[in-house]
C-alpha positions as CSV (number, residue, x, y, z in Angstrom):
1,M,-6.6,-19.6,-67.2
2,Q,-8.7,-21.8,-69.5
3,P,-12.4,-22.0,-69.0
4,L,-13.7,-25.3,-67.7
5,T,-14.6,-27.5,-70.6
6,K,-16.2,-30.9,-70.7
7,D,-12.8,-32.5,-71.1
8,T,-11.4,-30.5,-68.2
9,N,-14.3,-31.5,-66.0
10,M,-13.9,-35.1,-66.9
11,R,-10.2,-35.0,-66.2
12,L,-10.8,-33.4,-62.8
13,L,-13.5,-35.9,-61.9
14,L,-11.2,-38.8,-63.0
15,T,-8.3,-37.4,-60.9
16,W,-10.5,-37.1,-57.9
17,L,-11.8,-40.6,-58.2
18,I,-8.3,-42.0,-58.7
19,N,-7.1,-40.1,-55.6
20,A,-10.0,-41.4,-53.6
21,A,-9.3,-45.0,-54.7
22,A,-5.6,-44.5,-53.7
23,L,-6.8,-43.3,-50.3
24,M,-9.0,-46.5,-50.0
25,A,-5.8,-48.6,-50.7
26,L,-3.7,-46.7,-48.1
27,P,-4.9,-48.7,-45.1
28,Y,-3.4,-51.8,-46.7
29,L,0.0,-50.1,-47.0
30,M,0.0,-48.2,-43.7
31,H,-1.6,-50.0,-40.8
32,S,-2.1,-46.8,-38.8
33,V,-4.4,-45.4,-41.5
34,V,-8.2,-46.1,-41.4
35,V,-10.6,-45.1,-44.1
36,D,-14.2,-45.9,-43.2
37,N,-15.8,-45.8,-46.6
38,F,-15.5,-44.5,-50.1
39,T,-17.4,-41.3,-49.2
40,T,-14.8,-40.5,-46.6
41,A,-12.1,-41.1,-49.2
42,L,-13.8,-38.8,-51.7
43,V,-14.0,-36.0,-49.0
44,A,-10.3,-36.6,-48.1
45,A,-9.2,-36.6,-51.7
46,L,-11.1,-33.3,-52.3
47,V,-9.5,-31.6,-49.2
48,L,-6.0,-32.8,-50.2
49,G,-6.6,-31.7,-53.8
50,L,-7.6,-28.2,-52.6
51,V,-4.6,-28.0,-50.3
52,N,-2.2,-29.0,-53.1
53,T,-3.8,-26.7,-55.8
54,V,-4.7,-23.7,-53.7
55,I,-3.0,-23.5,-50.3
56,R,0.5,-24.8,-51.3
57,P,1.0,-22.4,-54.3
58,V,-0.4,-19.5,-52.2
59,L,2.0,-20.4,-49.4
60,V,4.9,-20.4,-51.8
61,V,4.0,-17.1,-53.4
62,L,3.5,-15.4,-50.1
63,T,6.5,-16.7,-48.3
64,Q,9.2,-17.4,-50.9
65,Y,10.6,-13.9,-51.1
66,P,10.4,-13.1,-47.3
67,A,12.0,-16.5,-46.6
68,A,14.8,-15.8,-49.1
69,R,15.4,-12.4,-47.5
70,W,15.4,-13.9,-44.0
71,A,17.9,-16.6,-45.2
72,S,20.2,-14.1,-46.7
73,G,21.2,-12.9,-43.2
74,R,21.8,-16.4,-41.9
75,S,24.5,-19.0,-42.3
76,P,23.9,-21.3,-45.3
77,R,24.5,-24.4,-43.1
78,F,21.9,-23.2,-40.6
79,V,19.3,-22.6,-43.3
80,L,19.9,-25.9,-45.1
81,S,19.9,-27.7,-41.8
82,L,16.6,-26.1,-40.8
83,G,15.1,-27.0,-44.2
84,A,16.2,-30.6,-43.9
85,L,14.8,-30.9,-40.4
86,L,11.5,-29.4,-41.4
87,N,11.2,-31.9,-44.2
88,G,12.1,-34.8,-41.8
89,L,9.5,-33.6,-39.3
90,A,6.9,-33.3,-42.0
91,V,7.4,-36.9,-43.1
92,F,7.6,-38.1,-39.5
93,L,4.2,-36.5,-38.6
94,L,2.5,-38.9,-41.0
95,L,3.6,-41.9,-38.9
96,P,0.7,-41.7,-36.3
97,F,-1.6,-40.3,-39.0
98,T,-4.5,-39.0,-37.0
99,G,-6.4,-37.4,-39.9
100,I,-6.4,-34.9,-42.7
101,A,-5.2,-32.1,-40.5
102,V,-1.9,-33.9,-40.0
103,V,-1.5,-34.2,-43.8
104,V,-2.2,-30.5,-44.2
105,I,0.3,-29.6,-41.6
106,S,2.8,-32.0,-43.2
107,I,2.3,-30.3,-46.6
108,V,2.9,-26.9,-45.0
109,L,6.1,-28.1,-43.3
110,L,7.3,-29.7,-46.5
111,T,6.7,-26.5,-48.4
112,A,8.5,-24.5,-45.8
113,G,11.5,-26.9,-46.0
114,E,11.6,-26.7,-49.8
115,I,11.4,-22.9,-49.7
116,L,14.5,-22.9,-47.5
117,L,16.4,-25.6,-49.3
118,A,16.0,-24.7,-53.0
119,P,17.2,-21.1,-53.1
120,V,20.0,-21.5,-50.6
121,S,21.4,-24.7,-52.2
122,S,21.4,-23.0,-55.6
123,A,23.1,-19.8,-54.3
124,L,25.7,-21.9,-52.4
125,A,26.5,-23.9,-55.5
126,A,27.0,-20.7,-57.5
127,T,29.1,-19.1,-54.8
128,L,31.4,-22.0,-54.2
129,A,31.9,-22.5,-58.0
130,P,34.5,-20.6,-60.0
131,E,32.7,-18.2,-62.3
132,R,33.3,-20.1,-65.5
133,L,32.0,-23.4,-63.9
134,R,28.8,-22.1,-62.2
135,G,26.6,-23.9,-64.7
136,S,28.5,-27.2,-64.1
137,Y,28.2,-26.8,-60.3
138,Q,24.4,-26.3,-60.6
139,S,24.1,-29.3,-62.9
140,V,26.0,-31.4,-60.4
141,L,23.6,-30.2,-57.7
142,D,20.6,-31.0,-59.8
143,C,22.0,-34.5,-60.7
144,G,22.6,-35.1,-57.0
145,Y,19.0,-34.3,-56.1
146,S,17.8,-36.6,-58.9
147,A,20.3,-39.4,-57.9
148,A,19.1,-39.2,-54.3
149,S,15.4,-39.3,-55.4
150,M,15.7,-42.5,-57.4
151,P,16.9,-44.8,-54.6
152,A,14.5,-43.2,-52.2
153,V,11.5,-44.0,-54.5
154,A,12.8,-47.5,-55.0
155,L,13.3,-48.1,-51.3
156,G,9.9,-46.6,-50.5
157,L,8.2,-48.8,-53.0
158,F,10.1,-51.9,-51.7
159,L,9.0,-51.1,-48.1
160,V,5.4,-50.4,-49.1
161,G,5.3,-53.7,-50.9
162,R,6.5,-55.5,-47.7
163,G,4.1,-53.6,-45.5
164,D,6.9,-51.8,-43.6
165,F,6.1,-48.3,-44.7
166,E,5.9,-47.0,-41.1
167,W,9.6,-47.8,-40.6
168,L,10.4,-45.4,-43.5
169,L,8.3,-42.6,-41.9
170,G,9.9,-43.2,-38.5
171,A,13.4,-43.0,-40.0
172,A,12.8,-39.6,-41.6
173,P,14.0,-37.5,-38.6
174,L,17.2,-39.5,-38.5
175,V,17.8,-39.0,-42.2
176,A,17.1,-35.2,-41.7
177,L,19.5,-35.1,-38.7
178,A,22.2,-36.8,-40.8
179,A,21.6,-34.2,-43.5
180,A,21.9,-31.4,-41.0
181,V,25.2,-32.9,-39.7
182,C,26.5,-33.0,-43.3
183,F,25.4,-29.4,-43.9
184,S,27.6,-28.4,-40.9
185,A,30.6,-28.9,-43.1
186,L,29.5,-26.1,-45.3
187,P,30.8,-22.5,-45.1
188,G,29.5,-20.5,-42.1
189,K,27.9,-17.1,-41.8
190,G,31.1,-15.2,-42.9
191,T,30.7,-16.6,-46.4
192,D,29.0,-14.2,-48.8
193,V,26.2,-16.5,-49.9
194,Q,23.0,-14.8,-51.0
195,P,20.0,-17.0,-51.8
196,V,18.4,-16.4,-55.2
197,V,14.6,-16.3,-55.4
198,E,13.4,-19.1,-57.6
199,A,10.2,-21.1,-58.1
200,V,10.0,-24.2,-55.9
């Protein structure tokens, strides 16, 4: 870990101010969000920054291995469905937006969903692939995630620009449910799929 220098301090301060300014702009994008003043935005940006830099990595380190061990005894379709549903719930919780506590809970649920999704999807791709094509299967999986992310970001920016962002948050459980239905076509518990432990 590098010692804090003047450049590092300035970078942290600038990031904090940019995040606070973004929080001040949030009520214009989501009508259910209210930010009273810039001081409130600074405090909220500090709390969210601490959650993302401290709590989330600690949560991943403490739970990644036990979650992978737990998932190894379960059906891949169940674990992937649970991960998708956790992600959908995390996004949906932001719809009523009742404060920073909701955002913290949402971050924890998103992290839990990622912890379940990432290792199991990698292990499932490796298991379903012929041995000589495992790298190709993993590449297709990664390309699929990237391809799904691009339209999602474009749609999100379009809806934010129109002021209809709440609709996107409200649709998250339906998208998660559709993903869970798609995962039901995957091999069941009898398939020998062991999740690999990897960084999320």
